[in-house]
C-alpha positions as CSV (number, residue, x, y, z in Angstrom):
1,M,75.5,-9.0,68.0
2,S,72.3,-10.5,66.7
3,N,69.8,-12.2,69.1
4,R,69.0,-14.7,66.4
5,K,70.7,-18.0,66.4
6,V,71.8,-20.2,63.4
7,T,71.2,-23.9,63.8
8,T,74.2,-26.1,63.0
9,V,74.4,-29.8,63.4
10,L,76.3,-29.3,66.6
11,G,73.8,-26.7,68.0
12,P,73.1,-23.0,67.8
13,V,75.6,-20.3,67.0
14,S,75.4,-16.6,66.4
15,P,75.2,-15.4,62.8
16,E,78.3,-13.3,63.6
17,D,80.1,-16.6,64.2
18,L,79.6,-18.0,60.7
19,G,82.7,-16.5,59.2
20,V,83.7,-17.5,55.7
21,T,80.8,-19.6,54.4
22,L,80.1,-21.8,51.5
23,M,76.3,-21.5,51.0
24,H,75.4,-24.5,48.8
25,E,77.4,-27.8,49.0
26,H,76.9,-31.5,49.7
27,I,78.9,-33.7,52.0
28,L,77.1,-36.7,50.5
29,Y,74.4,-37.1,47.9
30,G,72.4,-39.9,46.3
31,Y,69.7,-39.7,43.7
32,P,66.5,-41.5,44.7
33,G,67.0,-45.2,44.0
34,W,70.6,-45.5,45.2
35,E,69.3,-47.2,48.4
36,G,68.2,-50.3,46.3
37,D,71.8,-50.7,44.9
38,Q,73.4,-51.2,48.3
39,T,74.0,-54.9,47.8
40,V,76.6,-53.9,45.2
41,A,77.4,-50.5,46.5
42,P,77.0,-50.5,50.3
43,F,76.9,-47.4,52.4
44,D,80.5,-46.9,53.7
45,R,80.2,-44.5,56.6
46,A,83.8,-44.6,57.6
47,A,85.1,-43.8,54.1
48,I,82.5,-41.0,53.6
49,V,83.4,-39.4,57.0
50,M,87.2,-39.7,56.4
51,N,87.0,-38.2,52.9
52,A,84.8,-35.3,54.1
53,V,86.8,-34.6,57.2
54,T,90.0,-34.5,55.2
55,I,88.6,-32.0,52.7
56,L,86.9,-29.8,55.3
57,K,90.0,-29.7,57.5
58,A,92.1,-28.6,54.6
59,L,89.5,-25.9,53.7
60,R,89.5,-24.6,57.3
61,E,93.3,-24.7,57.6
62,T,94.3,-23.4,54.2
63,C,91.4,-21.2,53.1
64,G,89.9,-20.0,56.4
65,L,86.5,-21.7,55.8
66,K,84.4,-21.7,58.9
67,T,80.9,-22.8,57.8
68,Y,79.6,-25.3,55.2
69,V,75.9,-25.3,54.3
70,D,74.9,-28.8,53.2
71,A,71.9,-28.4,50.8
72,T,71.0,-32.1,50.6
73,P,67.2,-32.5,50.8
74,N,65.3,-35.3,52.5
75,D,65.1,-37.3,49.2
76,G,68.8,-36.9,48.3
77,G,70.4,-39.3,50.8
78,R,70.6,-36.8,53.7
79,R,72.3,-38.3,56.8
80,V,72.5,-35.8,59.6
81,D,74.3,-38.2,61.9
82,V,77.2,-38.3,59.4
83,L,77.2,-34.5,59.1
84,R,77.5,-34.2,62.9
85,E,80.5,-36.6,63.0
86,V,82.1,-34.7,60.1
87,S,81.6,-31.4,61.8
88,E,83.0,-32.7,65.1
89,K,86.1,-34.1,63.5
90,S,86.8,-31.3,61.0
91,G,86.2,-28.3,63.1
92,V,83.9,-26.8,60.4
93,Q,80.4,-25.7,61.3
94,I,77.8,-27.6,59.1
95,I,74.3,-26.4,58.5
96,C,71.9,-29.1,57.2
97,A,68.6,-28.8,55.3
98,T,65.0,-30.0,55.4
99,G,63.0,-30.1,52.2
100,Y,62.6,-31.9,48.9
101,Y,64.2,-31.7,45.5
102,Y,62.4,-30.7,42.3
103,E,59.9,-33.1,40.9
104,G,61.9,-34.5,38.0
105,E,64.9,-35.8,40.0
106,G,63.4,-36.0,43.5
107,S,61.1,-38.7,44.9
108,P,57.6,-37.2,44.7
109,T,55.8,-40.5,44.6
110,Y,55.2,-40.8,48.4
111,W,53.6,-37.3,48.7
112,K,51.7,-37.6,45.4
113,F,50.2,-40.9,46.6
114,R,49.2,-39.4,49.9
115,A,47.7,-36.5,48.0
116,T,45.2,-39.0,46.4
117,L,43.9,-39.6,49.9
118,G,43.6,-36.0,51.0
119,D,45.2,-32.6,51.4
120,I,48.9,-32.9,52.2
121,R,49.7,-29.3,52.9
122,E,49.5,-29.7,56.7
123,E,51.6,-32.8,56.6
124,I,54.4,-31.2,54.6
125,Y,54.3,-28.2,56.9
126,E,54.4,-30.4,59.9
127,L,57.5,-32.2,58.7
128,F,59.4,-29.0,57.8
129,M,58.4,-27.4,61.1
130,K,59.4,-30.4,63.2
131,E,62.7,-30.8,61.5
132,T,63.6,-27.1,62.1
133,T,62.3,-26.8,65.6
134,V,62.4,-30.3,67.2
135,G,64.9,-32.4,65.3
136,I,65.4,-34.9,62.5
137,Q,64.6,-38.6,62.9
138,G,65.1,-38.6,66.6
139,T,68.7,-37.3,66.5
140,G,67.9,-33.9,68.0
141,I,69.8,-32.3,65.1
142,K,67.7,-29.5,63.6
143,A,67.7,-28.2,60.1
144,G,69.2,-24.7,59.7
145,V,67.8,-24.1,56.2
146,L,64.8,-25.1,54.2
147,K,65.6,-26.4,50.7
148,V,63.1,-26.5,47.8
149,G,63.4,-26.6,44.0
150,S,61.5,-26.1,40.8
151,S,61.6,-27.7,37.3
152,Q,62.9,-26.2,34.0
153,G,60.5,-23.5,33.0
154,V,57.8,-24.3,35.5
155,I,57.0,-24.6,39.2
156,T,54.8,-27.7,39.2
157,D,51.8,-28.2,41.4
158,Y,53.8,-30.6,43.6
159,E,56.7,-28.2,43.9
160,K,54.3,-25.3,44.8
161,L,53.1,-27.3,47.8
162,L,56.8,-27.5,49.0
163,F,57.4,-23.8,48.3
164,E,54.3,-22.8,50.2
165,A,55.1,-25.0,53.2
166,A,58.7,-23.7,53.3
167,A,57.5,-20.1,53.1
168,R,55.1,-20.7,56.0
169,V,57.8,-22.2,58.2
170,Q,60.2,-19.4,57.2
171,K,57.7,-16.8,58.2
172,E,57.1,-18.5,61.6
173,T,60.7,-19.4,62.5
174,G,63.0,-17.1,60.6
175,V,64.9,-20.1,59.2
176,P,66.2,-19.2,55.7
177,I,65.1,-20.8,52.4
178,I,67.6,-21.9,49.8
179,T,66.4,-23.1,46.4
180,H,67.3,-25.2,43.3
181,T,66.5,-23.7,39.9
182,Q,66.7,-26.0,36.9
183,H,68.8,-24.9,33.9
184,G,68.7,-21.3,34.8
185,T,65.0,-20.8,34.9
186,M,62.3,-19.7,37.4
187,G,64.4,-17.6,39.7
188,P,62.1,-14.6,39.6
189,E,59.0,-16.8,39.8
190,Q,60.5,-18.6,42.9
191,A,61.1,-15.3,44.6
192,E,57.6,-14.1,43.8
193,L,55.9,-17.3,45.0
194,L,57.8,-17.5,48.3
195,I,57.2,-13.8,49.1
196,A,53.5,-14.1,48.2
197,N,53.3,-16.9,50.8
198,G,54.8,-14.8,53.5
199,A,58.5,-15.5,53.3
200,D,60.9,-12.6,54.1
201,P,63.1,-11.8,51.0
202,K,66.0,-11.1,53.3
203,H,66.0,-14.7,54.3
204,I,65.6,-16.2,50.8
205,Q,68.5,-17.4,48.6
206,I,67.7,-18.3,45.0
207,G,70.1,-20.9,43.8
208,H,72.0,-21.9,40.7
209,M,72.0,-18.3,39.3
210,S,75.3,-19.1,37.7
211,D,73.4,-21.2,35.1
212,N,71.8,-18.2,33.4
213,L,74.0,-15.3,32.2
214,N,71.2,-13.1,31.0
215,M,71.4,-9.9,32.9
216,D,67.7,-9.3,32.6
217,Y,67.0,-12.6,34.4
218,Q,69.5,-11.8,37.1
219,E,68.1,-8.3,37.7
220,R,64.4,-9.5,37.6
221,T,65.4,-12.0,40.4
222,L,67.4,-9.5,42.4
223,K,64.7,-6.8,42.3
224,H,62.7,-8.8,44.8
225,G,65.3,-8.1,47.5
226,V,66.4,-11.8,47.8
227,F,69.9,-13.1,47.9
228,V,71.1,-15.0,44.8
229,S,73.7,-17.8,44.8
230,W,76.2,-18.4,42.0
231,D,76.7,-21.8,43.4
232,R,77.6,-24.1,40.5
233,M,81.0,-22.6,39.9
234,G,83.5,-25.1,38.5
235,L,80.7,-27.2,37.0
236,Q,81.0,-26.3,33.4
237,G,79.5,-27.4,30.1
238,L,77.4,-30.1,31.7
239,V,73.7,-30.1,33.0
240,G,73.1,-26.8,31.4
241,C,76.0,-25.0,33.0
242,P,78.0,-22.3,31.2
243,M,81.8,-22.2,31.3
244,D,83.4,-20.3,34.2
245,A,85.2,-18.0,31.7
246,Q,81.7,-16.9,30.5
247,R,80.5,-16.4,34.1
248,Y,83.2,-14.2,35.4
249,P,82.4,-11.1,33.4
250,V,78.7,-11.3,34.3
251,L,79.4,-11.8,38.0
252,I,81.9,-8.9,38.0
253,D,79.3,-6.7,36.2
254,L,76.7,-7.5,38.8
255,I,79.1,-6.5,41.6
256,Q,80.0,-3.3,39.8
257,K,76.3,-2.5,39.4
258,G,75.9,-2.6,43.2
259,Y,74.4,-6.1,43.6
260,G,77.4,-7.4,45.6
261,N,75.3,-7.2,48.8
262,Q,72.9,-9.8,47.5
263,L,75.4,-12.3,46.1
264,M,76.7,-15.7,47.3
265,I,79.3,-17.9,45.6
266,S,79.5,-21.7,46.0
267,H,79.9,-24.9,44.0
268,D,77.1,-27.4,44.6
269,C,79.9,-29.9,44.9
270,V,79.3,-33.5,46.0
271,L,82.1,-34.8,48.2
272,N,80.7,-38.4,48.4
273,W,78.3,-39.9,45.8
274,L,76.0,-42.6,47.3
275,G,75.6,-45.8,45.3
276,R,78.1,-47.0,42.7
277,P,81.1,-44.8,41.8
278,L,80.4,-42.5,38.9
279,K,82.0,-43.4,35.6
280,I,82.9,-40.0,34.2
281,P,83.6,-39.9,30.5
282,E,87.2,-38.9,29.8
283,A,86.0,-36.0,27.6
284,A,84.1,-34.5,30.6
285,L,87.0,-34.6,33.1
286,P,88.4,-31.2,32.0
287,L,85.0,-29.6,32.5
288,I,84.8,-30.6,36.1
289,A,88.5,-30.3,37.0
290,N,87.7,-27.3,39.2
291,W,84.4,-28.6,40.6
292,N,85.5,-28.7,44.2
293,P,85.1,-26.5,47.2
294,F,88.7,-25.1,46.9
295,H,87.8,-23.5,43.5
296,L,86.4,-20.3,45.2
297,F,89.7,-19.6,47.0
298,Q,92.2,-20.8,44.4
299,N,90.6,-19.5,41.2
300,I,87.4,-17.5,41.5
301,L,88.5,-14.9,44.0
302,P,91.7,-14.2,42.0
303,A,89.6,-13.8,38.8
304,L,87.3,-11.4,40.5
305,K,90.1,-9.4,41.9
306,A,91.7,-9.2,38.4
307,G,88.3,-7.8,37.2
308,G,88.4,-5.0,39.7
309,V,86.5,-6.5,42.6
310,T,87.9,-5.3,45.9
311,D,88.8,-7.2,49.0
312,A,85.9,-5.5,50.9
313,Q,83.4,-6.6,48.3
314,I,84.7,-10.2,48.4
315,H,84.5,-10.1,52.2
316,G,80.9,-9.0,51.8
317,I,80.0,-11.9,49.5
318,I,81.6,-14.7,51.5
319,V,81.2,-13.4,55.1
320,D,78.7,-10.6,55.4
321,N,76.0,-11.9,53.1
322,P,75.7,-15.3,54.7
323,R,75.5,-13.6,58.1
324,R,72.7,-11.3,57.0
325,L,70.8,-14.2,55.3
326,F,70.7,-16.0,58.7
327,G,69.5,-12.8,60.5
328,G,72.7,-11.2,61.5
329,K,73.3,-7.4,61.5
């Protein structure tokens, strides 16, 4: 057993107690600005909790899911009190994040304004450190992962401040870092930046690697010793995502090449959108028909097995790798 503990919204657990884990999902998510639309689309806590509890209970009872990593950053509508209630009622362990989204779709204005008045590096570090070691907004709930992201083809100066602060906190606390990459770019550069700033590659997960099927890109990221997350499975043909049918051969090839011990699989699925209900064009519905957290168990794992991936390799990806990312043996 590892001496390291994993911080869930209900308190610390051993990495060995994580079990089957989805490493990048969202109980609720709202793009910055949704707060101002609450006159028309108020925050319905009871409905959000009921929907999330129903889904997570079913995942636990039918798929054996034990742990759910909620990757919602501070500027994405994060509500840790809601996550705690969902965890209590569903029986699924939930790990929440501290951090900020990439510049283009996050809310950088606050920090960029403060940067006009002085250096904000210590302020961002203080926030990330306090939320991982003391608690979030007076709740006593601590973040169990650090979440940062970069733009398409570039890590902006604003984003670099976030990456540097996350690396510093990771180095001092051991809390893992998970990332957002935009349109399948900057995976290797993210790994290099984090490691150069003191982060341990064994506790870094580079995200959205399922958006880039170029084997050179995959291997240039993996060579840094980090974990990579194929975590937009089921989201196809939209926001720069390939089709799952194109993803499976590359994912299987990576496993057959020996990279299975660095892989995670998840969906980046949003169970509850904050603000007004989304109006999905009818033509897009088939593309997101499998964009749900059951997809791994109902479709992805059978496809991997059909491609020659063994049960032991699958167990490694959905149980062993999350445990090791969080410091387990």
